[in-house]
N, CA and C of each residue as an Amber inpcrd file, in Angstrom:
protein
   393
 -25.3290000 -12.5790000   0.6700000 -25.5620000 -10.8640000   1.5130000
 -24.4960000 -10.5140000   1.1720000 -24.1050000  -9.2560000   2.2140000
 -23.3500000  -8.2810000   1.5250000 -22.5920000  -8.5270000   1.3700000
 -21.3060000  -7.6220000   0.5990000 -20.4980000  -7.7700000  -0.4290000
 -19.7380000  -6.5030000  -0.7660000 -18.9470000  -6.3860000  -0.3590000
 -17.4960000  -5.1070000  -0.6240000 -16.0380000  -5.2210000  -1.8920000
 -15.6320000  -5.2330000  -2.3920000 -14.2450000  -4.8200000  -2.6490000
 -13.3610000  -3.9660000  -2.6800000 -12.4260000  -4.1910000  -2.3920000
 -11.2360000  -2.6330000  -2.6790000  -9.9640000  -3.3740000  -2.7600000
  -9.0090000  -2.8950000  -3.8360000  -8.1170000  -3.6910000  -4.7910000
  -6.9920000  -2.3610000  -4.4830000  -5.4010000  -2.7650000  -4.0220000
  -4.7280000  -1.8360000  -3.8820000  -3.6500000  -2.5620000  -4.5900000
  -2.5450000  -1.7890000  -4.3800000  -1.1740000  -2.5220000  -4.7200000
  -0.2880000  -3.3260000  -3.5960000   0.1760000  -4.1840000  -4.0920000
   1.2850000  -4.4250000  -2.3140000   2.6390000  -3.4440000  -2.1180000
   3.2590000  -3.2230000  -1.6790000   3.8690000  -2.2270000  -0.9570000
   4.9440000  -3.0930000  -0.5970000   6.0060000  -2.7950000  -0.7590000
   8.1160000  -3.2260000  -1.2290000   7.1960000  -3.7540000   0.9320000
   6.8160000  -2.9810000   1.5450000   7.2770000  -3.3000000   2.7230000
   6.7320000  -4.3080000   3.7740000   5.3010000  -4.8190000   2.6970000
   4.5490000  -5.8530000   3.4130000   5.4720000  -7.3620000   2.5800000
   6.1120000  -7.7500000   1.9470000   7.1210000  -8.7120000   1.7420000
   8.1620000  -9.1300000   2.0940000   8.6500000 -10.3680000   1.8430000
   9.7270000 -10.6390000   2.2710000  11.0130000 -10.7490000   1.6780000
  12.5440000 -10.7590000   1.6560000  13.3230000 -11.2140000   0.8570000
  13.1300000 -11.8750000  -0.2280000  12.2240000 -12.7960000  -0.5800000
  11.6050000 -13.1390000  -1.7680000  11.1640000 -12.4300000  -2.6400000
  10.1710000 -10.9440000  -1.4630000   9.3650000 -10.0950000  -2.7790000
   7.5330000 -10.9420000  -2.3000000   7.6360000 -12.3250000  -1.2710000
   6.2210000 -12.2940000  -0.9610000   6.2920000 -11.8400000  -0.3110000
   4.2560000 -11.5920000  -0.5450000   3.5330000 -11.5240000   0.3760000
   3.6190000 -11.4160000   1.9550000   3.8310000 -11.7320000   3.0460000
   4.4820000 -12.0260000   4.0930000   3.7330000 -12.5570000   5.1690000
   2.8440000 -13.5960000   5.0180000   1.8240000 -13.8080000   5.3130000
   1.1510000 -13.8850000   6.8040000   1.2970000 -12.5990000   7.3120000
   0.9200000 -12.3910000   8.4440000   0.5510000 -10.7280000   8.2940000
   0.8670000 -10.5840000   6.8410000  -0.2220000  -9.3810000   6.2950000
  -1.3790000  -9.7920000   6.0640000  -1.2590000 -10.4930000   5.8070000
  -3.4160000 -10.7740000   4.5990000  -4.0790000 -10.9950000   5.9190000
  -3.6200000 -10.8950000   7.7190000  -5.1220000  -9.7730000   8.7140000
  -5.0030000  -8.7450000   8.1230000  -4.4040000  -8.2110000   7.9840000
  -4.9000000  -6.6930000   8.0640000  -5.2810000  -6.0230000   6.1860000
  -5.0440000  -6.5270000   5.2070000  -5.5420000  -6.7230000   4.5050000
  -7.4740000  -6.9280000   4.4710000  -8.5110000  -7.9320000   5.6190000
  -8.7250000  -8.1850000   5.8550000  -9.6560000  -7.2350000   7.0020000
  -8.7830000  -6.3890000   7.5410000  -9.4430000  -5.8210000   8.5130000
  -9.3560000  -4.2290000   7.9300000  -9.0400000  -4.2050000   6.6470000
  -8.8960000  -2.9980000   5.0650000 -10.6720000  -3.3860000   4.4200000
 -10.2800000  -4.7950000   4.8990000 -11.7470000  -5.1360000   4.1050000
 -13.2360000  -5.0980000   4.9680000 -13.3310000  -5.4580000   5.8140000
 -14.0140000  -5.6820000   6.8110000 -14.3680000  -3.7660000   7.3380000
 -13.2270000  -3.1380000   7.2470000 -13.3560000  -1.1200000   7.6790000
 -14.2490000  -0.5340000   6.4240000 -13.6450000  -1.1170000   5.1050000
 -14.4530000  -0.9840000   3.9980000 -15.6490000  -0.9010000   3.9830000
 -15.7960000  -2.0280000   4.5620000 -17.5200000  -2.7840000   3.9720000
 -18.3230000  -1.8700000   4.8090000 -17.4910000  -1.7960000   5.9750000
 -19.0930000  -1.1300000   7.5090000 -19.0430000   0.0430000   6.0430000
 -17.7750000   1.4270000   5.6760000 -17.9910000   2.3440000   5.5260000
 -19.0030000   2.6350000   4.4110000 -19.1620000   1.7490000   3.4680000
 -19.5860000   0.8660000   2.5270000 -21.0270000   1.0600000   2.5080000
 -21.2860000   0.6380000   4.1950000 -23.1580000   0.9950000   5.1580000
 -23.0600000   2.5350000   5.2230000 -22.3840000   3.5040000   4.9860000
 -22.4550000   4.6700000   6.0120000 -22.1470000   4.7880000   7.7220000
 -21.4740000   3.3910000   7.9770000 -20.9970000   3.3230000   9.7070000
 -19.4420000   3.5860000   9.7890000 -18.9340000   4.0110000  10.2630000
 -17.5360000   4.3070000  10.7540000 -17.0740000   3.6650000  12.0930000
 -16.4740000   2.1380000  11.6320000 -15.9630000   1.6680000  13.1260000
 -15.4480000   2.7640000  14.3750000 -14.9090000   3.7200000  13.7610000
 -14.2540000   4.5130000  14.4980000 -15.5940000   5.5410000  15.0600000
 -16.2600000   5.6890000  14.3700000 -17.6880000   6.2510000  15.1820000
 -18.5360000   5.3110000  16.2020000 -18.7470000   3.7440000  15.2650000
 -19.0020000   2.7430000  16.2020000 -18.8370000   2.5900000  17.7040000
 -17.1270000   2.8300000  18.1220000 -16.2780000   2.9380000  19.0740000
 -16.6660000   4.1670000  19.7800000 -16.6150000   5.3470000  19.7160000
 -17.2400000   6.5460000  20.1440000 -18.4210000   6.1890000  20.9400000
 -19.4250000   5.2690000  19.8830000 -20.5210000   5.0710000  20.6270000
 -20.8980000   3.7430000  21.6380000 -19.9010000   3.6640000  22.0640000
 -19.4310000   2.4360000  23.0770000 -19.0230000   0.3700000  22.4100000
 -19.0920000   0.7790000  21.2270000 -19.6070000  -0.7850000  21.2880000
 -17.2640000  -0.8190000  19.8030000 -17.4090000  -1.9040000  20.1580000
 -16.4210000  -3.2530000  19.8270000 -15.6430000  -3.3720000  19.4050000
 -15.5540000  -3.9440000  18.1920000 -15.2780000  -5.1640000  17.5930000
 -14.0710000  -6.0980000  17.0880000 -13.4530000  -6.5030000  18.6200000
 -12.4260000  -7.4100000  17.9370000 -12.5640000  -8.9030000  18.0040000
 -11.5940000  -9.5080000  17.3330000 -11.6040000 -10.8610000  16.2610000
 -11.4910000 -11.7270000  16.8320000 -11.9460000 -12.0780000  17.2890000
 -12.1170000 -13.8740000  17.6640000 -11.3540000 -15.3180000  17.2390000
 -12.2630000 -15.3220000  16.2890000 -11.1930000 -16.1880000  15.6020000
 -11.1910000 -16.2000000  14.0050000 -10.1270000 -16.6390000  13.2070000
  -9.5290000 -15.7030000  11.9630000  -9.0310000 -16.7720000  11.8220000
  -8.8840000 -17.6460000  10.1270000  -8.6520000 -18.9590000   9.1350000
  -8.1700000 -18.4180000   8.2070000  -6.9480000 -18.2920000   7.3730000
  -6.3130000 -18.6430000   6.3000000  -5.9520000 -19.4440000   5.6950000
  -6.4040000 -19.8730000   4.4960000  -6.0630000 -20.8230000   3.1170000
  -4.9400000 -20.3600000   2.1830000  -3.8490000 -19.8540000   2.6220000
  -3.4710000 -19.1840000   1.3160000  -2.9520000 -20.2570000   0.1500000
  -3.1250000 -20.0150000  -0.8290000  -3.5450000 -20.2500000  -2.0820000
  -1.6650000 -20.4070000  -3.3540000  -2.0590000 -18.8250000  -3.3980000
  -1.1180000 -18.8510000  -4.4670000  -0.2530000 -16.9750000  -3.5570000
   0.7600000 -16.4240000  -3.7280000   1.3110000 -15.7280000  -3.4370000
   1.4470000 -14.3320000  -4.1960000   1.0470000 -13.7290000  -3.2920000
   1.0200000 -12.2950000  -3.9500000   2.4750000 -11.4090000  -3.8030000
   2.5670000 -10.5240000  -4.8720000   4.1160000  -9.6890000  -5.4180000
   4.5850000  -9.0140000  -5.3270000   5.5370000  -7.5120000  -4.6930000
   5.4480000  -6.7790000  -4.8340000   4.7670000  -6.1420000  -5.9320000
   3.8830000  -4.9260000  -5.6680000   3.5360000  -4.2490000  -6.3070000
   2.3970000  -5.0490000  -7.1660000   1.8360000  -6.4510000  -6.7920000
   0.6480000  -6.0730000  -7.4040000  -0.5740000  -6.1210000  -7.2150000
  -1.4750000  -6.1450000  -8.2630000  -2.6410000  -5.1720000  -7.9830000
  -3.2290000  -6.2510000  -7.5350000  -4.0950000  -6.3630000  -5.8770000
  -5.0840000  -7.2190000  -5.2020000  -5.9990000  -6.7870000  -5.3060000
  -7.5820000  -7.5430000  -4.5240000  -8.5840000  -7.2580000  -4.6500000
  -9.0340000  -8.1230000  -3.2330000  -9.4660000  -7.6810000  -2.2560000
 -10.2220000  -8.5340000  -1.3950000 -11.2060000  -7.4500000  -1.3710000
 -12.1520000  -9.0810000  -1.4140000 -13.7990000  -9.6930000  -1.3190000
 -14.2930000  -9.8960000   0.0180000 -15.0940000  -9.2160000   0.8520000
 -15.6470000  -8.8100000   1.7550000 -16.9890000  -9.2870000   1.8190000
 -17.3220000 -10.4170000   2.3990000 -18.7310000 -10.9000000   2.2530000
 -19.2870000 -11.0570000   3.6800000 -20.1570000 -10.6720000   4.4420000
 -20.8950000 -11.2840000   5.7340000 -21.1890000 -12.3010000   5.1750000
 -20.7090000 -13.0000000   6.5660000 -21.8000000 -14.9650000   5.9570000
 -23.3480000 -14.4710000   6.6700000 -23.7000000 -14.1300000   8.0830000
 -24.9150000 -14.4290000   8.3650000 -25.0310000 -12.9640000   9.2140000
 -26.5810000 -12.9710000   8.9890000 -27.0220000 -12.0280000   9.7090000
 -26.0360000 -12.0640000  11.5360000 -26.1350000 -10.6900000  11.6020000
 -25.4040000 -10.9290000  13.4000000 -26.0330000 -11.2060000  14.0800000
 -25.1760000 -11.2650000  14.9350000 -25.8270000 -11.5530000  16.7070000
 -25.0580000 -11.1500000  17.2630000 -24.4050000 -11.8770000  18.4890000
 -23.4400000 -10.8350000  19.4590000 -22.2660000 -11.1700000  18.8370000
 -22.0870000 -11.9350000  17.9020000 -21.0040000 -12.3540000  17.0780000
 -21.7920000 -11.5030000  15.6070000 -20.1580000 -11.1220000  14.5620000
 -20.3730000 -11.0850000  12.7390000 -19.2490000 -11.9620000  12.3230000
 -19.6620000 -12.9380000  11.3820000 -18.8970000 -13.3110000  10.3570000
 -18.0660000 -13.0220000   9.1050000 -17.2990000 -12.8120000   9.1570000
 -17.1650000 -12.6080000   7.3710000 -16.2810000 -12.9150000   7.1110000
 -16.2220000 -13.9030000   5.4790000 -15.7330000 -14.2520000   4.2460000
 -14.8180000 -13.3720000   3.6700000 -13.5240000 -13.9560000   2.6290000
 -12.7570000 -13.0490000   1.9440000 -12.3420000 -14.2870000   1.2610000
 -12.2530000 -13.0080000   0.1900000 -11.2230000 -13.7020000  -1.5460000
 -10.3300000 -12.4560000  -1.1830000  -8.9640000 -13.6340000  -1.7400000
  -8.0250000 -12.0500000  -1.8240000  -7.7120000 -12.4680000  -3.8610000
  -7.9870000 -11.7900000  -4.1520000  -7.8460000 -12.4650000  -5.1040000
  -6.6060000 -11.0880000  -6.0830000  -5.6490000 -11.7240000  -7.8170000
  -4.7740000 -11.2960000  -8.4810000  -5.5320000 -10.6210000  -9.1770000
  -5.0280000  -9.1620000  -9.6980000  -4.8450000  -8.5750000 -11.0320000
  -6.2740000  -9.5530000 -11.8400000  -6.0490000 -10.5270000 -12.4540000
  -6.5430000 -11.9030000 -12.6620000  -6.7360000 -12.1250000 -12.5330000
  -7.6010000 -12.3420000 -11.0180000  -8.6090000 -12.4870000 -10.8960000
  -8.6880000 -14.2890000  -9.7600000  -7.5590000 -14.0920000 -10.2520000
  -6.5150000 -15.4450000  -9.1790000  -6.8960000 -15.5150000  -7.7000000
  -7.6520000 -16.3150000  -7.5230000  -7.7630000 -16.8230000  -5.7310000
  -6.1830000 -16.9340000  -5.0680000  -6.0350000 -15.7880000  -4.7210000
  -4.5500000 -15.8360000  -3.6340000  -5.1350000 -16.7120000  -2.2190000
  -5.7110000 -16.3650000  -2.0310000  -6.2320000 -16.7120000   0.2450000
  -7.5460000 -16.6910000   0.0430000  -7.9740000 -17.1500000   0.6140000
  -9.4160000 -17.8500000   0.9870000  -9.6540000 -17.6100000   2.1730000
 -10.4920000 -16.4750000   3.2620000 -10.3770000 -16.9720000   4.9360000
 -11.3680000 -16.2910000   5.7840000 -11.8250000 -16.4190000   6.5560000
 -12.9740000 -16.1790000   7.4570000 -12.1760000 -15.3120000   8.6400000
 -13.2600000 -14.2130000   9.2610000 -12.7670000 -14.0840000  10.2270000
 -14.0770000 -13.6370000  11.2310000 -14.2030000 -14.1650000  12.7250000
 -15.3730000 -14.0630000  12.9910000 -14.8430000 -12.6170000  14.4920000
 -15.9180000 -12.1540000  14.8320000 -15.3530000 -11.0820000  15.5980000
 -16.9810000 -11.2190000  16.5830000 -16.9010000 -10.5090000  18.1430000
 -17.7940000  -9.8620000  19.0230000 -18.0910000  -8.7190000  19.3200000
 -18.9850000  -8.3110000  18.9340000 -19.6530000  -7.0370000  19.7070000
 -19.1720000  -7.2110000  20.9140000 -18.3140000  -6.0100000  21.3360000
 -18.4890000  -5.4150000  23.2730000 -18.4550000  -4.1670000  23.0510000
 -19.4870000  -4.1690000  25.0940000 -18.9050000  -3.2660000  25.4770000
 -18.1700000  -1.9630000  25.2770000 -17.7950000  -1.2720000  24.8920000
 -16.5330000  -0.2530000  25.1590000 -16.2240000  -0.4560000  26.1310000
 -16.8900000  -0.0080000  27.4400000 -17.1950000   0.3330000  28.8080000
 -16.9080000  -1.0120000  29.8760000 -17.7720000  -1.8490000  29.1040000
 -17.0830000  -3.2070000  30.3830000 -16.0500000  -4.6240000  30.0090000
 -15.9050000  -4.5930000  28.7290000 -15.8340000  -5.1700000  27.7070000
 -16.5760000  -6.5090000  27.6560000 -17.8980000  -6.7600000  28.1160000
 -18.8390000  -7.3100000  28.3580000 -19.2290000  -7.6510000  26.0660000
 -19.7920000  -8.4730000  26.1050000 -20.7290000  -8.8170000  24.6840000
 -21.7010000  -8.0490000  25.0630000 -22.5170000  -6.8050000  23.6170000
 -23.3580000  -6.7380000  23.4540000 -23.8520000  -7.3040000  22.0670000
 -25.2990000  -7.4000000  21.7280000 -25.6270000  -7.8180000  20.4830000
 -25.2090000  -6.9980000  20.0130000 -25.2910000  -6.8750000  18.3230000
 -25.3050000  -6.0750000  17.5390000 -26.0460000  -4.8170000  17.1780000
 -25.0320000  -3.1980000  17.1790000 -25.5800000  -2.1860000  17.4120000
 -27.5000000  -2.2670000  16.1180000 -28.5040000  -1.8100000  16.5580000
 -29.9330000  -1.5300000  16.3860000 -29.1150000  -0.6470000  15.0720000
 -28.0890000   0.3570000  14.7590000 -28.1370000   0.7220000  13.6580000
 -27.3890000  -0.0050000  12.4930000 -26.2380000  -0.7970000  12.6630000
 -26.1390000  -1.6450000  11.9140000 -26.8020000  -2.9000000  11.6070000
 -28.0700000  -3.8670000  12.6890000 -29.1380000  -4.5290000  11.7610000
 -30.0850000  -3.6120000  11.4530000 -30.5390000  -2.9200000  10.7970000
 -31.2450000  -1.6170000  10.2010000 -30.5390000  -1.9100000   8.9760000
 -29.6530000  -1.5990000   8.4140000 -28.3660000  -1.6260000   7.1280000
 -28.7160000  -2.9700000   6.9870000 -28.4270000  -4.1380000   7.5580000
 -28.3960000  -5.1260000   6.5350000 -29.4600000  -6.0390000   6.4870000
 -30.9150000  -5.6080000   6.3590000 -32.6290000  -6.5850000   6.3220000
 -33.3870000  -5.1570000   5.8120000
């Protein structure tokens, strides 16, 4: 399925006293991956919201394998797991500069109408990019 990669350096403020990335920062890395995955398809998350569609996370699972530390260059690989319906499911690999897997994760998000907050189907403009 569709895959996208982004790389960036771990910032000092993302680490704990031991210099290791605080576990709560990994969901932010996944969000960066999702937003850039959409952008690579020519879709802005900001525009999705303006057009009446929001994507809250409804499920998140992370398996931490090795620690990332301050100034590491890490890569977030974001993959669409299957064709979306009213939900969209992503898989992630967070890798070190050497290619070691630091974390494996999955998220599931729901398409919601911004006005009613009710579930809706995946927007047609996104589906057209995926099939």
